[in-house]
C-alpha positions as CSV (number, residue, x, y, z in Angstrom):
1,M,-13.0,13.3,7.7
2,A,-11.1,11.1,10.1
3,A,-7.4,10.9,9.9
4,K,-6.0,7.9,8.0
5,Y,-2.6,6.3,8.7
6,D,-1.0,4.1,6.1
7,L,2.5,2.6,5.7
8,M,3.2,2.7,2.0
9,P,5.1,-0.1,0.3
10,S,8.6,0.9,-0.7
11,M,8.3,-0.3,-4.2
12,N,5.4,2.1,-4.9
13,N,6.9,5.6,-4.8
14,P,4.6,8.1,-6.5
15,F,6.7,11.2,-5.8
16,K,8.3,11.8,-9.1
17,T,7.8,15.6,-9.0
18,V,8.4,17.4,-5.8
19,A,7.9,21.1,-5.0
20,L,10.0,23.1,-2.6
21,I,8.4,26.0,-0.8
22,G,10.1,28.2,1.8
23,K,9.0,30.7,4.4
24,Y,8.1,34.0,2.9
25,K,10.8,36.7,3.2
26,S,13.2,34.3,5.0
27,P,16.5,34.3,3.2
28,E,18.1,32.0,5.8
29,I,16.3,29.1,4.3
30,A,18.4,29.2,1.1
31,G,21.0,26.8,2.3
32,H,18.5,24.2,3.4
33,L,16.5,24.5,0.2
34,Q,19.6,24.1,-2.0
35,R,20.8,21.1,0.0
36,L,17.4,19.5,-0.2
37,A,17.1,20.3,-4.0
38,R,20.4,18.6,-4.7
39,F,19.4,15.6,-2.6
40,L,16.1,15.2,-4.5
41,E,17.9,15.5,-7.8
42,S,20.3,12.8,-6.8
43,R,17.2,10.6,-6.3
44,A,16.0,11.2,-9.9
45,V,13.2,13.5,-8.7
46,T,12.0,16.4,-10.7
47,V,12.3,19.6,-8.5
48,L,9.9,22.5,-8.8
49,V,10.4,25.8,-6.9
50,D,7.8,28.2,-5.8
51,R,8.1,31.7,-7.4
52,L,8.5,33.6,-4.1
53,T,10.9,30.9,-2.7
54,A,13.1,31.2,-5.8
55,V,14.0,34.8,-4.8
56,H,16.3,33.4,-2.1
57,L,18.1,30.9,-4.4
58,E,21.2,32.1,-6.2
59,N,21.8,30.6,-9.6
60,N,18.6,28.6,-9.4
61,A,18.5,25.9,-12.0
62,Y,15.1,24.5,-11.2
63,P,11.7,25.4,-12.8
64,V,10.0,28.3,-11.1
65,L,6.2,28.2,-10.9
66,A,3.3,30.0,-9.2
67,L,1.7,28.0,-6.4
68,E,-1.5,27.3,-8.4
69,E,0.6,25.8,-11.2
70,I,2.7,23.8,-8.7
71,G,-0.6,22.4,-7.3
72,K,-1.4,21.0,-10.7
73,R,2.0,19.4,-11.4
74,A,3.6,18.3,-8.1
75,N,3.1,14.9,-6.5
76,L,4.5,16.2,-3.2
77,A,5.3,19.5,-1.6
78,I,8.0,20.0,1.0
79,V,7.4,23.2,3.1
80,I,10.4,24.7,4.9
81,G,9.4,27.2,7.6
82,G,6.9,27.1,10.5
83,D,3.3,26.2,11.0
84,G,2.2,29.6,9.6
85,T,3.9,28.8,6.3
86,M,2.3,25.4,6.2
87,L,-1.2,26.9,6.9
88,N,-0.9,29.2,3.9
89,I,0.3,26.6,1.6
90,A,-2.2,24.0,2.7
91,R,-5.2,26.1,1.8
92,T,-3.8,26.6,-1.7
93,F,-3.0,23.0,-2.3
94,A,-6.1,21.4,-0.8
95,P,-8.2,21.4,-4.0
96,H,-5.3,19.7,-5.8
97,N,-4.9,16.9,-3.2
98,V,-1.1,17.4,-3.0
99,P,0.4,15.8,0.1
100,L,2.6,18.0,2.3
101,V,5.7,17.5,4.4
102,G,6.7,20.1,6.9
103,V,10.3,20.9,7.8
104,N,10.8,23.3,10.7
105,Q,13.9,25.5,11.0
106,G,13.8,25.8,14.7
107,R,11.6,24.0,17.3
108,L,9.3,21.4,15.8
109,G,5.8,22.7,15.1
110,F,2.4,21.2,15.3
111,L,2.4,20.8,11.5
112,T,6.1,21.1,10.6
113,D,7.4,18.1,12.5
114,I,10.7,17.4,10.7
115,S,13.9,19.0,11.8
116,V,16.3,20.5,9.2
117,D,19.0,18.4,10.9
118,T,17.4,15.2,9.9
119,M,15.4,16.3,6.8
120,L,17.6,14.4,4.2
121,E,17.3,11.2,6.1
122,T,13.6,11.6,6.7
123,I,12.8,12.8,3.1
124,G,14.8,9.9,1.8
125,A,12.7,7.5,3.8
126,I,9.5,9.1,2.5
127,L,10.8,8.6,-1.1
128,D,11.3,5.0,-0.2
129,G,7.7,4.7,0.9
130,K,8.3,4.8,4.6
131,Y,5.8,7.3,6.0
132,V,2.4,7.7,7.5
133,T,-0.4,9.6,5.9
134,E,-2.8,11.8,7.9
135,E,-5.9,13.6,6.5
136,R,-7.1,16.8,8.2
137,M,-10.3,18.7,7.7
138,L,-10.7,22.2,6.5
139,L,-13.5,24.7,7.1
140,S,-15.3,26.5,4.3
141,A,-16.7,29.9,5.3
142,E,-19.1,32.1,3.5
143,I,-20.3,35.6,4.4
144,F,-23.7,37.0,3.4
145,S,-24.4,40.7,3.4
146,N,-27.9,41.9,2.5
147,N,-28.7,38.3,1.7
148,Q,-26.0,38.2,-0.9
149,S,-22.9,36.0,-0.8
150,V,-19.9,38.4,-0.7
151,L,-17.0,36.1,0.3
152,K,-16.0,32.5,0.3
153,V,-12.8,31.3,1.9
154,L,-11.1,28.2,3.3
155,A,-9.6,28.0,6.8
156,F,-7.3,25.3,8.1
157,N,-7.1,26.4,11.7
158,D,-10.2,28.6,12.4
159,V,-12.7,31.2,11.6
160,V,-12.7,33.9,14.2
161,I,-15.3,36.6,14.8
162,S,-13.6,39.3,16.8
163,K,-14.3,42.8,18.2
164,G,-12.4,45.6,16.6
165,A,-10.2,48.4,17.8
166,K,-13.0,50.1,19.7
167,G,-12.8,47.4,22.3
168,S,-16.5,47.1,23.1
169,L,-18.4,43.8,23.3
170,I,-20.0,42.5,20.1
171,E,-23.3,40.6,20.0
172,F,-24.5,37.9,17.7
173,D,-26.8,34.8,17.4
174,V,-25.3,31.4,16.9
175,H,-27.3,28.6,15.2
176,I,-26.1,25.0,14.6
177,N,-27.9,23.1,11.8
178,Q,-30.6,25.8,11.9
179,Q,-31.2,25.3,15.6
180,Y,-30.8,28.3,17.8
181,V,-28.0,27.9,20.4
182,Y,-27.6,31.3,22.1
183,T,-27.1,35.0,21.7
184,L,-23.6,35.8,22.7
185,R,-22.1,39.0,24.0
186,S,-18.4,38.7,24.0
187,D,-15.0,39.7,22.5
188,G,-15.7,37.1,19.8
189,L,-16.1,33.5,18.9
190,I,-13.6,31.0,17.5
191,V,-14.9,28.2,15.2
192,A,-12.0,25.8,15.0
193,T,-11.0,22.6,13.3
194,P,-9.1,19.9,15.3
195,T,-5.9,21.4,13.9
196,G,-6.9,24.8,15.1
197,S,-7.7,23.5,18.6
198,T,-4.1,23.9,19.5
199,A,-4.0,27.5,18.2
200,Y,-6.0,30.6,19.3
201,A,-8.8,28.3,20.6
202,L,-6.4,26.7,23.1
203,S,-5.4,30.1,24.6
204,S,-9.1,30.9,25.0
205,G,-9.8,27.8,27.1
206,G,-10.9,25.5,24.3
207,P,-10.3,21.7,24.3
208,I,-7.5,20.0,22.5
209,V,-9.1,17.8,19.8
210,H,-7.2,15.0,18.2
211,P,-6.7,15.6,14.5
212,S,-8.1,12.2,13.6
213,L,-11.6,13.4,14.6
214,S,-14.1,15.1,12.4
215,L,-15.3,17.8,14.8
216,I,-15.8,21.6,15.0
217,A,-15.2,23.5,18.2
218,L,-17.0,26.7,19.1
219,V,-15.0,28.7,21.7
220,P,-16.3,32.0,23.1
221,V,-13.7,34.7,23.6
222,S,-14.2,36.5,27.0
223,P,-18.0,36.0,27.1
224,H,-20.1,38.4,29.2
225,T,-21.9,35.4,30.7
226,L,-19.3,33.1,32.2
227,S,-21.5,30.1,31.7
228,N,-21.0,30.3,28.0
229,R,-18.5,27.5,27.6
230,P,-16.8,25.8,24.5
231,I,-19.0,23.4,22.5
232,V,-17.8,20.6,20.3
233,V,-20.1,19.5,17.5
234,S,-20.0,17.0,14.6
235,G,-17.9,17.9,11.6
236,D,-21.0,17.6,9.5
237,S,-22.6,20.6,11.3
238,I,-23.4,23.9,9.7
239,V,-22.6,26.8,12.0
240,E,-24.3,30.2,11.4
241,I,-23.4,33.4,13.1
242,L,-25.8,36.4,12.7
243,M,-24.4,39.8,13.7
244,H,-26.6,42.1,15.8
245,D,-24.3,44.6,17.5
246,S,-21.2,44.3,15.4
247,G,-19.4,47.6,16.3
248,D,-16.2,47.4,14.1
249,A,-16.0,43.6,14.3
250,R,-14.1,41.5,11.8
251,A,-14.1,37.9,10.6
252,H,-10.6,36.4,10.4
253,F,-9.6,33.3,8.6
254,D,-6.4,31.6,9.9
255,S,-5.2,35.2,10.6
256,H,-4.4,35.3,6.9
257,S,-7.4,37.3,5.6
258,H,-10.2,39.2,7.1
259,F,-13.6,40.8,6.4
260,D,-15.2,43.8,8.1
261,L,-18.6,42.9,9.5
262,R,-21.8,45.0,9.8
263,D,-25.1,44.5,11.6
264,G,-27.2,41.9,9.8
265,D,-24.2,40.1,8.2
266,K,-24.3,36.3,8.4
267,I,-21.3,34.0,8.6
268,Q,-21.8,30.4,7.6
269,V,-19.1,27.8,8.4
270,R,-19.1,24.1,7.5
271,R,-16.6,21.4,6.7
272,S,-14.9,21.7,3.3
273,P,-15.1,18.7,1.0
274,D,-11.4,19.2,0.5
275,T,-8.9,17.8,3.0
276,I,-5.2,18.3,3.8
277,R,-2.9,15.3,3.4
278,L,0.2,15.5,5.7
279,L,3.0,13.0,5.5
280,H,4.9,12.1,8.7
281,P,7.9,9.9,9.5
282,V,7.1,6.4,10.6
283,G,6.6,6.4,14.3
284,H,5.1,9.9,14.4
285,N,3.3,10.3,17.7
286,Y,0.8,13.1,18.2
287,Y,0.9,12.9,22.0
288,H,4.7,13.1,22.0
289,M,4.4,16.3,19.9
290,L,1.9,17.7,22.5
291,R,4.3,17.0,25.3
292,E,7.2,18.7,23.5
293,K,5.2,21.8,22.4
294,L,3.2,22.3,25.6
295,H,5.9,21.3,28.0
296,W,3.9,18.6,29.7
297,S,5.5,16.3,32.2
298,K,8.4,18.7,32.8
299,T,10.0,18.7,36.3
300,S,11.9,21.7,37.7
């Protein structure tokens, strides 16, 4: 689904219940969380705290809930951490259509684009209705073994088929919309969303795809035949990967979960019907973020 940018009117603020979620096992976020919670409370907002995040808060006075329950109750989730934290939370909240705001502790991320130094000012503006909304696509992956579905999982960045510890090349067929594309011998294959195009796919020579586009990128990892290049296909495409010589290959999903593959296993990847809604400050500029993160236009 194409990204959608809207400037919401200030008199229509739907964010009455806001969830705070911090980076896992990161006690240094406690001060930022408490400061943000007090600010939200001063704006007459009901504050919910993720169960794992609450461990870092002394004398927490706010309701503590599991992520699934937060997804059912929150109008907005503010994630304090890095892009990895945002990836994990986004997959959980996607079915609930909860918009996400990302606050980064250090350098701004691709997804967490608000600094802790300006978070109160920026969150205040968002509560006043001053923000832009961006929708990003997810991938739905399903693995079949012996013609039986054995795993279904969502991925925000990518689905990666990768060789294992033995280090030998793996071999598999790739079909797109039931049309044979090639048999690939390589270290693996990355099937990436536009969001994931600036992650592992980028380091493997894949293109940067603007997040407003509904596209899927297929990026070979160290292919045996150098003419095997990245392919970008419609977001409506169905990508199927059939393992032939799998060795000890694995399928990885956002580097969050994995599945050990065997010869004959099939991995089917398509766009999920769910999307991720990210809220950005007014004036958010994707190309400015790329320049900052990738150090473009720098002079020595």
